[in-house]
C-alpha positions in Angstrom: 17.8 1.5 20.8 17.1 -2.2 20.6 13.9 -2.8 18.5 11.8 -5.8 17.9 10.1 -5.6 14.4 7.1 -7.9 13.9 6.7 -8.3 10.1 5.0 -11.4 8.9 5.5 -10.3 5.4 9.1 -9.4 4.7 11.3 -9.5 1.7 13.7 -7.5 -0.5 13.2 -6.6 -4.1 9.5 -6.6 -4.2 6.7 -4.1 -3.5 3.6 -4.2 -1.3 3.9 -5.0 2.5 6.9 -7.2 2.3 9.1 -4.8 0.5 7.9 -2.0 2.9 8.9 -4.0 5.8 12.3 -4.7 4.3 12.9 -1.0 3.9 11.9 -0.2 7.5 14.2 -2.8 8.8 17.2 -1.4 6.8 16.6 2.2 7.8 16.0 1.4 11.5 19.3 -0.6 11.5 21.3 2.3 10.4 21.0 3.7 14.0 19.3 1.0 16.1 19.8 -2.8 16.9 16.9 -4.3 15.0 15.5 -7.8 15.2 13.0 -8.8 12.8 10.7 -11.8 13.3 9.1 -12.8 10.2 7.5 -16.0 8.8 9.6 -19.0 7.9 8.3 -18.9 4.2 10.4 -15.7 3.8 13.8 -17.4 4.4 14.7 -18.4 0.8 14.1 -14.8 -0.5 15.8 -13.0 2.6 18.8 -15.1 3.5 20.8 -14.7 0.1 20.3 -10.9 0.0 21.1 -10.4 3.7 24.4 -12.5 3.5 25.7 -9.9 0.9 24.8 -6.9 2.8 26.7 -5.0 5.5 24.0 -4.4 8.0 25.6 -5.7 11.4 22.8 -4.2 13.6 20.1 -6.2 11.6 19.2 -9.8 12.5 16.2 -11.8 11.4 14.4 -14.7 13.0 12.2 -17.0 10.9 9.4 -18.3 13.1 6.2 -20.4 12.5 4.1 -21.9 15.4 4.4 -25.6 15.5 0.6 -26.2 15.1 0.6 -24.8 11.5 4.2 -25.4 10.6 3.1 -27.6 7.6 0.5 -25.3 6.3 1.4 -23.7 3.0 1.1 -20.0 2.8 -1.2 -18.9 -0.2 -4.0 -16.4 -0.7 -6.4 -18.9 1.0 -4.4 -19.6 4.2 -2.7 -16.3 4.6 -5.0 -14.7 7.2 -5.5 -17.9 9.3 -1.6 -18.3 9.3 -1.2 -14.9 10.2 -3.7 -15.0 13.2 -1.8 -18.2 14.5 1.6 -16.6 13.8 0.7 -13.4 15.9 -0.8 -15.6 18.8 2.4 -17.7 18.9 4.8 -14.6 18.7 3.6 -13.5 22.0 5.6 -16.3 23.7 8.6 -16.0 21.4 8.8 -12.3 22.2 8.5 -12.8 25.8 11.4 -15.3 25.7 13.6 -12.9 23.5 12.9 -10.1 25.8 13.9 -12.1 28.9 17.1 -13.2 27.1 18.1 -9.4 26.3 15.4 -6.7 26.8 14.1 -4.7 24.0 13.3 -0.9 24.3 10.7 -1.0 21.6 8.3 -3.6 20.1 6.9 -2.5 16.8 4.2 -4.5 14.8 4.4 -3.5 11.1 3.2 -6.4 8.8 0.4 -7.3 8.1 -0.8 -3.7 8.5 -4.4 -4.3 9.0 -6.3 -2.6 11.9 -8.6 -5.5 12.5 -6.0 -8.1 13.5 -4.5 -6.4 16.5 -1.2 -7.6 17.8 -0.5 -9.2 21.2 2.8 -7.7 21.6 1.6 -5.1 24.1 1.5 -7.9 26.7 5.2 -8.3 26.6 6.3 -5.4 28.6 8.3 -2.7 26.6 6.9 0.3 24.9 4.6 -1.1 22.0 3.8 0.6 18.7 1.1 -0.8 16.3 1.2 0.2 13.0 0.9 1.8 10.4 -2.2 0.1 9.7 -5.0 0.4 7.4 -8.0 -1.5 6.3 -10.9 0.9 7.5 -11.1 2.7 4.0 -14.2 2.1 2.1 -16.3 3.4 -0.9 -20.0 3.9 -1.4 -21.9 0.6 -2.5 -23.2 2.3 -5.6 -19.6 2.3 -6.9 -19.4 -1.3 -6.8 -22.6 -2.2 -8.8 -20.6 -3.3 -12.0 -18.4 -5.7 -10.1 -18.6 -9.5 -10.9 -20.3 -11.6 -8.3 -17.0 -13.0 -6.8 -15.7 -9.3 -6.2 -18.9 -8.2 -4.8 -18.7 -11.2 -2.3 -15.1 -10.2 -1.5 -16.4 -6.7 -0.8 -19.2 -8.1 1.5 -16.7 -10.3 3.4 -14.4 -7.5 3.9 -17.3 -5.3 5.4 -18.4 -8.1 7.7 -14.9 -8.7 8.9 -14.5 -5.0 9.8 -17.9 -4.8 11.3 -17.1 -7.9 13.5 -13.5 -6.8 14.5 -14.6 -3.5 16.2 -17.0 -5.4 18.3 -14.6 -8.0 19.5 -13.6 -7.6 23.1 -10.3 -9.4 22.7 -9.3 -6.9 19.7 -10.2 -3.9 21.9 -8.2 -5.5 24.9 -5.0 -5.9 22.5 -5.3 -2.5 21.2 -5.6 -1.0 24.6 -2.1 -2.2 25.4 -0.6 -0.1 22.4 1.3 2.9 23.5 0.8 4.3 19.9 -1.2 3.3 17.3 -0.4 4.6 13.8 -2.9 4.6 11.1 -2.5 5.4 7.3 -5.7 7.3 7.1 -8.4 9.2 9.1 -10.9 6.6 8.0 -9.0 3.8 9.6 -8.6 6.0 12.7 -12.4 6.3 12.9 -12.8 2.7 13.1 -10.8 2.5 16.4 -12.3 2.8 19.9 -12.5 6.3 21.3 -10.0 5.7 24.1 -7.5 4.4 21.6 -8.0 7.4 19.1 -6.5 9.5 21.7 -3.2 7.6 21.0 -3.4 7.6 17.4 -0.8 9.2 14.9 -2.1 9.2 11.1 0.9 8.7 8.7 1.8 6.8 5.7 4.7 4.4 6.1 5.6 3.9 2.6 8.1 6.0 0.6 9.4 6.9 -2.7 12.4 5.6 -4.3 13.4 8.9 -5.9 17.0 8.1 -6.9 16.3 4.7 -8.4 14.0 5.3 -11.2 14.4 6.4 -14.9 12.4 9.6 -15.5 9.3 9.6 -17.8 10.0 11.5 -21.1 8.1 14.6 -21.8 4.8 14.3 -23.6 4.2 16.1 -26.7 0.8 16.8 -28.5 1.7 14.7 -31.6 2.2 11.6 -29.1 -0.7 9.3 -28.0 -1.3 9.7 -24.4 0.1 6.5 -22.5 -1.8 5.7 -19.2 -0.5 3.1 -17.0 -1.9 1.1 -14.3 0.1 -1.4 -11.9 -1.3 -3.6 -9.2 -3.2 -6.7 -8.4 -6.4 -7.1 -10.6 -9.1 -6.8 -7.9 -12.4 -5.1 -8.0 -11.3 -2.5 -5.4 -8.6 -1.4 -7.6 -11.1 0.2 -10.1 -9.3 -0.8 -13.3 -12.6 -1.2 -14.9 -13.2 2.5 -14.4 -9.8 3.2 -16.1 -10.9 1.2 -19.1 -14.3 3.0 -19.2 -12.9 6.4 -19.0 -10.4 5.4 -21.7 -13.5 4.6 -24.0 -15.1 8.0 -23.0 -11.7 9.8 -24.0 -11.6 8.0 -27.4 -15.0 9.0 -28.0 -14.1 12.5 -27.5 -11.4 12.0 -30.1 -8.3 11.6 -28.0 -5.5 9.2 -28.9 -5.2 7.5 -25.5 -3.9 4.1 -24.7 -3.7 2.0 -21.4 -1.3 -0.5 -20.2 -2.5 -2.7 -17.3 0.4 -4.4 -15.4 -0.8 -7.2 -13.0 -2.7 -10.3 -12.5 -5.6 -11.3 -10.4 -9.3 -12.6 -10.5 -10.6 -9.6 -12.3 -8.4 -10.4 -15.4 -11.1 -12.3 -17.4 -13.7 -9.7 -16.6 -11.4 -6.8 -17.6 -10.6 -8.5 -20.9 -14.4 -9.0 -21.6 -14.9 -5.3 -20.9 -12.2 -4.3 -23.6 -13.8 -6.6 -26.1 -17.3 -5.4 -25.4 -16.1 -1.6 -25.8 -14.3 -2.6 -28.9 -10.9 -1.0 -27.5 -8.8 -3.6 -29.1 -5.2 -2.7 -29.1 -5.9 0.6 -27.0 -5.6 -1.6 -24.0 -2.6 -3.8 -23.3 -2.4 -6.3 -20.4 1.0 -7.4 -18.9 1.1 -10.0 -16.3 2.9 -9.2 -13.0 6.6 -7.9 -13.3 9.5 -7.9 -11.1 10.0 -4.7 -9.5 13.0 -3.3 -11.5 11.1 -4.1 -14.7 7.9 -2.3 -13.3 10.2 0.6 -12.5 11.3 0.8 -16.1 7.5 0.7 -17.3 6.9 4.1 -15.5 9.2 5.8 -17.8 7.3 4.7 -20.8 4.0 6.3 -19.6 2.6 9.7 -19.3 0.0 9.4 -16.8 -0.3 6.9 -13.8 -4.0 6.1 -13.3 -5.0 4.7 -9.9 -8.8 4.7 -9.5 -8.6 2.5 -6.4 -11.9 2.5 -4.1 -10.2 1.9 -0.8 -6.5 1.3 -1.0 -5.0 2.3 2.4 -1.8 3.2 0.7 -0.7 2.0 -2.7 3.2 1.7 -3.1 2.9 2.2 -6.8 1.8 5.6 -6.3 5.0 7.2 -4.8 7.0 4.9 -7.2 5.1 6.7 -10.2 5.6 10.0 -8.7 9.3 9.1 -8.5 9.5 8.7 -12.2 7.9 12.0 -12.7 4.5 10.5 -13.7 1.6 12.8 -12.9 -1.1 10.7 -11.0 -4.7 10.6 -11.4 -6.7 8.9 -8.4 -10.0 9.2 -6.5 -10.2 11.1 -3.4 -10.7 7.8 -1.7 -8.4 5.9 0.9 -4.7 6.4 1.1 -3.6 7.8 -2.5 -4.6 11.3 -1.8 -1.9 11.3 1.0 0.6 11.2 -1.9 -1.1 13.2 -4.5 -2.1 16.9 -4.7 -2.5 19.7 -7.4 1.1 19.9 -7.9 1.6 16.4 -9.1 -1.7 15.2 -10.6 -5.4 15.1 -10.1 -7.4 13.8 -7.0 -10.8 13.2 -8.4 -13.8 14.0 -6.1 -15.8 10.8 -5.8 -18.0 10.6 -2.7 -20.6 12.9 -4.0 -20.8 11.3 -7.5 -24.4 9.9 -8.2 -23.2 6.7 -9.7 -20.3 4.8 -11.6 -21.1 6.6 -14.8 -20.5 10.1 -13.1 -17.4 8.6 -11.5 -16.1 7.4 -15.0 -16.7 10.9 -16.6 -14.8 12.6 -13.7 -11.9 10.2 -14.2 -11.9 11.1 -18.0 -12.0 14.7 -17.4 -9.1 14.6 -15.0 -7.0 12.8 -17.7 -7.8 15.6 -20.1 -6.9 18.4 -17.6 -3.5 16.7 -17.0 -2.7 16.8 -20.8 -4.4 20.1 -21.6 -0.9 21.1 -22.9 2.5 19.9 -22.9 3.6 22.9 -20.6 1.1 21.8 -18.1 2.1 18.2 -18.2 5.8 19.2 -17.7 4.7 21.4 -14.7 3.1 18.3 -13.0 6.0 16.1 -14.0 8.3 18.5 -12.1 5.9 18.5 -9.3 5.8 14.7 -9.1 9.5 14.5 -8.9 9.5 17.3 -6.1 6.7 15.4 -4.2 8.7 12.1 -4.5 11.9 13.8 -3.2 10.0 15.0 -0.1 8.5 11.6 0.9 11.5 9.4 0.5 11.5 6.1 2.3 14.2 7.9 4.8 12.1 10.8 5.2 8.9 8.9 5.9 10.3 6.5 8.4 12.3 9.4 10.2 8.9 11.3 10.5 7.4 8.3 12.3 10.2 7.6 14.2 10.7 11.2 15.6 6.8 10.9 16.6 7.7 7.7 18.6 10.8 9.1 20.2 9.1 12.4 21.4 6.0 10.7 22.8 7.3 7.6 24.4 11.0 7.0 24.4 13.8 8.4 26.6 17.1 9.1 24.8 19.3 6.2 24.9 
């Protein structure tokens, strides 16, 4: 099969969407001819790695519409550039399809439901997703966020509200033969006519053969919690810090390492100071992926109290190291975590943030109720990761595509 993969964010050796799209391209090119179209900014990172690899069925085209060619890609320009890139991609895809027809057009990145792709107007079978972005949490859980993060949440809610009322967005979605959403929450945001063509699945997988395993926890040791991700309000790191304070008030020797950077950094540092947690909380700036992998092995629990992540690559990574995971029953992380490998904390019925924090602290205590219980969850985490490797996750979605829309080649 010949596949055009639309991946605005695409790069090896990193996490998030770019690394996910890279893994998709590698897996698909084992059995298909894959042409990836990505933004021109990705060339310096992709070309040196691609040149050393033996993937003859994978080719990469770097593209940027001429009218935004000189605009730098950063956190302020990314969404506008992506919208322009998708619009320009329609013409490029038609040209490429005329030169040598594709069997499948697949939009992968950015994976946000409110930014529909125009590839459905090219001709071949078109798959949109997996996409997220429809996940959210009650506003009562956002009361302690600083003003900037509250404004970010309001802007996101407005963008979602506007998108589902945009007739052009609905028109573009109507051209998709299959829409894949990461969660049921995102599926519910789509028009009813489109929901009949929706398949719910997570596209990210666990690198279960690549990570050093966490050492067993024993009662004489402090309990080492780990968080990794961008320091944004939605990630809920402030809840992890407050839960740590509760646990230490209960006499538990618990520590927290926070890996990442972002606009919440100063707010979190101030919270640690206000709660007099001192050295019990350690901040580490963003790490390369391999160094992050090594950090998993030094922890006992991965705590990920996100309010509305659609997925969360770090969650299957932590499971792959054998770390039990504690997360809220919000957004995408519960797709990866169950009672065999961690604690999924009920959240929506919590009265306020204080109750949410207490539930988070209780979950950490349950994970470490005994070394034997921790070891059971550790083994469950490894088993869970083995069952959702990148290969298996991608194969699962590809089988769905094949059985619904594609004739055997």
